[in-house]
N, C-alpha and C positions, 0 to 999 in steps of 0.2 A: 215720688221716690221710685227708682228702678234698681232692682237687685239682680246680680248675677250669681248663681250657684254653680260651683265646679265640683263634680262628684263622679264616682266610679260608674254610675248608671242612672237612668231615670226611674226604672222600676225593678231592677234585678238585685236581689240581695237585701239584707236588712237595712244597710246604710242607704242604698238606692231608693228603697220604698220610703224610708223615713224622710229623706231629702225631697222626694216627690210630693209627699204629704204636705210638707212645709210650703213648698212651691205653690201647690193648689190652694192652701190656706191663705197665703198672701194674696193670690189673685182674687179670691172671694172677698177679701177685705179691701180691694181696690188698689193694691200695690202692684206695679209692673214687676214681673219676675220672669227670668230666663234661666235655662239650664245648659251648661256645657258639660258633656259627659264622655266617658271612655267607651261606654257601651250603650247604644241607643235602641230602645224597645218600642217607644211610642211614635206616633205620627203627629207631630205638632210643630207649628212654626215658632214655638217658644223653646224648642229643644234642638240642640245641634251637637255634632261630634267635635271633640278637640282635634287639632291637627294630628294626622296620622304620622307615624314614624316612617322616614324615608329608608330606602335600601341601604344607604350609607350609614344611617343611624343603627339599623339592625346589625350591620357588620361591626360597628363600633361596640355594640352591646356584648359581642362575644369576648371582647377584651375586658370591658369594664366589669362584667359579671364574674369573670375568672378572678378578678381582683377583689371581689366581694362588694362591689358598689351597685346597688339596684337603681335602675331607671335614670341614672345621670347621663346616659347616652341620648336621652330624648331632648335633643337641642330644639326640636320643633315646638316644644312647649312655650318657648319665647315668643312664638307667633300669636299666642293668645291675645297679646296686647293690641293686635291689629284687627281682631275679630269685632264685628259690629256689636255683638252682645256686650263685650267688655268695654268698648268705646262709649257706649250709651249708658253704661251702668253708673250709678252714684256710689255703689258699694259692692264689694265682692264677698261672698260667703263660701269659704272653702269647706269641703266635707272630706270624704275618704279620697286620698290621693295616692295610695300605695298599691294599686292593683295593676300596675304596668302600663299606665297611659299618661303619666304626668311626672315631670322632673321637678322634685321638690326645691331644687336650687333656684327655680324661677319665682318662688314665692317672694323673695326679697324685692325683686323689681315690680311684680304685680301689686304687692302690698305697699309699695312706696308711691305708686301713681294714684291708686285708689284706696280709700279706707277699707279695711278688711276685718272680717270676723271668722272664727274657726269653729265649726260644729264638730266636736270630737265623737266619733263612733267607736273608738277603742283607744288603746294606749300608744299607738304608733307615734304620735306627736311628741311623746316624752322619752322614747327609747332610742337605742342605736340600731334597731331594725324591726323588732317584733311588734305585733298588734296587741298581744297579751303576754306579760312577763311571767305569769303564774306565780311561783314562789321566789322568783329572782328579783333582787332589789338593786342590781348593778346599774340600772338606769339612773339611780340617784347620785352615782359617783362618776358617771361618764361612760358606762359600759366597758367593753373590752373583756377578753376571756369569757366569751359567751358560752353558757352551759348547753345551749341547744339552738343551733343555726337552722334547724328544720322548721321551727315555728314560723307561721306565715307572717310576712312574706319571707321566704327562706333565702339564705345567703350561701354561696358556694365557698366562701372563705371568711374568716373572722375579721371583718373590718368594722365591727360595731363601734369601736371607740372613734374611728374616723367619721363614721356616719353621724354619730352623736355630736361630734365637734362641728361637722358641716351643717347640721341642723341648727346648732347654736350660733354659728356664723350667720346663717339666714335670719334667725330671730333677732340678732343684733341690728340687722338692717331692715327690719319690717315692724311696722306698728300694727300689732294684732290684738284682738280681743277674743278670749277663749270662752266657749260655751260648752259645758258638760251636761249631758242629759241625765246623769245619775249623780247622787251625792258622793258615791264612792270615787268616781272619776274626777269630780270637782276637787275632792280632798287630795288626790294624787297630783293633780295639776298644780295646786297650791304648793305642795311639797317640792315640785320640780322647779317652779318659776318664782316662788316666794311673792315678792311685790313687783316683779318685773313686768307683768301684764295684768290687765283686768280679767277676772275669771268669774263667770256667772253660771248658775245652775238653772237650766230650763229643760224640763222633760220633753221628749218627743211626743207628738200627738198621734192619735189613732182615729181611723174612720169609723165613727160610732154609728153611722147609718148602715154601713155594710156589716160591720161586726157588732151584732146585737143578739140577744137571746132569741132562739127559735124553739118552738115546741119540740121537746126531746123525742117524743114518739114519732113525729113526722120525719125527723132527721134520721132516726134509726131505720124507719121503713125505706127511706130513700137509699140508705147505704146497705140494706139487707142485713141488718144486725138485729138479733132477737131482742125483744123488749125487756125480757127478764134478766139479761146479762148485765154485769158491771163493766163498763167500758172505760179503759185507760187509753188516753191519746198520747202519742209521742210524735213530734214534728222535727225534722232536720232535713236540709237539702240532701245530705248524705247520711243515711241512717247509721252508718258505721264510723262517722267522724268522731274521733276520740274526744275532741273538745266538748261536743254536745252530750257525751255520757251515755250513749246507747248501751254500752257494755255494763255500766252501773245499773241501768234500768233492768236489764235482763238478770243480773245477779240479785237485784232486789226482788224481782218476781219469783226467782227460784227459792227464796227464803220464806215466801208466803205459805201458809198452811195449804195442804192439798185440797181441802174442802173449798177454800176461797179461790184458789187457782182455777178450779173447775167452773166457777161462775164468771170468770173474767174473759173479756175479749180485748186484745191489744190492737188498737186502731193506729196505723202509722201513715204519715204523709212524708214521702221522700224517696230518693233513689237508694238502691242497695238491695240487700237480701230481704225479700218480703216475708220470709218464713222465720225470721229471727225468734219471735216469741214462741213458735211451736217447738223450738229446741229445748225450751224449759217447761213444756207441758201446758202452754196457754194458747188458746185459739187466736189466730192472727187474721186481720183484715188490712191489706195495704192498698192505698189509693194511688201510690206512685207520687212523683213530683207534681204538686198541684199549684197552678198559678192563678186559678180562678178564685177570686175572693169570696164569691157567694158559696162555692163548694167548701172552702175552708171554714166559713162561718157555720155551715151545716155540720162539719166534722167536730168543731169545738162544741157545738150545742148538743151533739149526740153523746158526748162523753160525760161520765161522772166526774172524772178527774183528768187534768192535763199534767203529765209527769215529765219533768224537764231537768234531769240531773246534770246540768252543765258544769264544766270544770272552770270556765272563764267566760265572762260576759259583761257587757256594759249595762244597757237597759234593754233586755231582749224583746224584740218586736213580737215574737210568738207569745210571750207572757202577757203583753198588752192586749193582743188579739183575744187570748183566752179570757182575760179579765173582762173585756168589753162584751163577750158572749155570755158572761155570767157563769163561767166554768172555773171552779176552785182549782188551785195549783199545788203540786208538790215539787219543790226544787231544792237547790243547795245554796247555802249561804256563801256565795262568792260574788265578787264584783258588785254590780248594782241590783242584783236580784232581790235583795231585801226591801228595796223601794216598792216593789210590786207584791211579792209574796210576804204577807204580813201574818205572823203566827196567830192562829185562832180567829183571824179576821177574813183573809182571802185564801188561806191555804196553810200548808205545813212546810217549814223551812228546816231542811235537814243539814247536818254538819257536812262540810265538803268531803267528798270521797268516802263517806260513811254509808256503806251499803245497808247495814243493819238499821240505821236511823231512817234511811230512805224507805226501806221495806216497812218499818214501823209506821211511818207517816201514811203510806198508802193504806195499810190495814186499818189504822185508827180512823181515818176519815171515811173509808167505805163502811165501817161498822156503826157510824154515828150519823144517821140520815137527817135528823133535825139540825145538827150542827152544819152538815153539808148544805142543807137548804138555806140556812142563814148566810153561809159563805157565798152562795150564789147571788143572793141579794146584795151583799156587801161588794162583791166584785163589780157588778154593773154600776152601783151607786158611785163607787170610787172612780171608776173609769170615766163616768160622765162629769164628775166634779173636777177631776184633776188632769185628765189626759185627752181632752178634746183638741182637735186640730185648730179650732177657732181660738182657744186659749193659748196654745203654743204660738200661733201667728201673731196674736196680740202682744205677747211678751217679746217676741222677736222684733216687732215693729217699734216698740218702745225702746229697745236696746239699739236698733239701727239709728233711730233718731238721736239718741244720746251720742253714739259714735260719730255721727255726722256733724254734731255741733262744733263750731270752730273753737 
């Protein structure tokens, strides 16, 4: 069997990393696997870039984007069917297609020639433009009258009903099998498609060799963090990205007792203002944007808690990384977060947007050392049992074989 993955990147961003993990897992199990991506970070003969937009296509985009149609100007996407990776593939696995490198109208042809599965990293496949709809349910009735065109990927004009209809037109002409990494997204996909497509729940896998518990004292020495401090970790590509909830984290810290705040160090990984925590009276250590997996594992292992007050997410990779390192988590009950943050087992699940509940979760866990230690053990055990790349690859292979049956 030979599989072609089409994704936004090979190793950049959560979807890129998740897709690359699956790619590597398949290779280890003896399956031929290739990647076609919009952004290429690695040097491998199994990874290549999708055809780049021509100057004519770029000029066309000025017109189509003014009308509110994202990426339909990329006529070069049709050339993928001539690429050696595509021609030699038995099956195509679509991943994230909405980061400006792929024309979704091409799905119909590509999925007619080859059997295709879709790994959903967010809600984009269900909606008229957005990756996450937050509290909006208009995707269930065909979108239109969009309440927020700025949600990624943003639109300049409300053509959400037309994009929803165009996607539906594509789906009528493509035989697809959908894979949702979280129970939450699997449920939404069933609501959108009913019995129209097969829908499966297969969680993403995590690199359990790189992300594993490391002695906390050694990690803190490496990061120059005092041993006696209580360390709270926050990770986001952009520390001030609203969806990731950095503002909620700061508000929750502000509500902590002064005596507890004096004991806390806020360790952050990401771009943005590195002194955010100091504004609420908490010591801050910022490592900047970190791409090195070994250093990230050290950061997780140095922390008492990983706090991730996200406003919208599927199956957050950072929560899986934290779990694999044995670090309990405090997050919010949105999207697929509850698959990972299990109350009293792996962490504290606060109500969405509830700063008081978030603050209470941080305070409660920091004050109960025995419970926190048990959660550390639970995190690693569950990660090994449920979220290994080998298990994910095995499940995908079984489904690929099922899809390929005549």
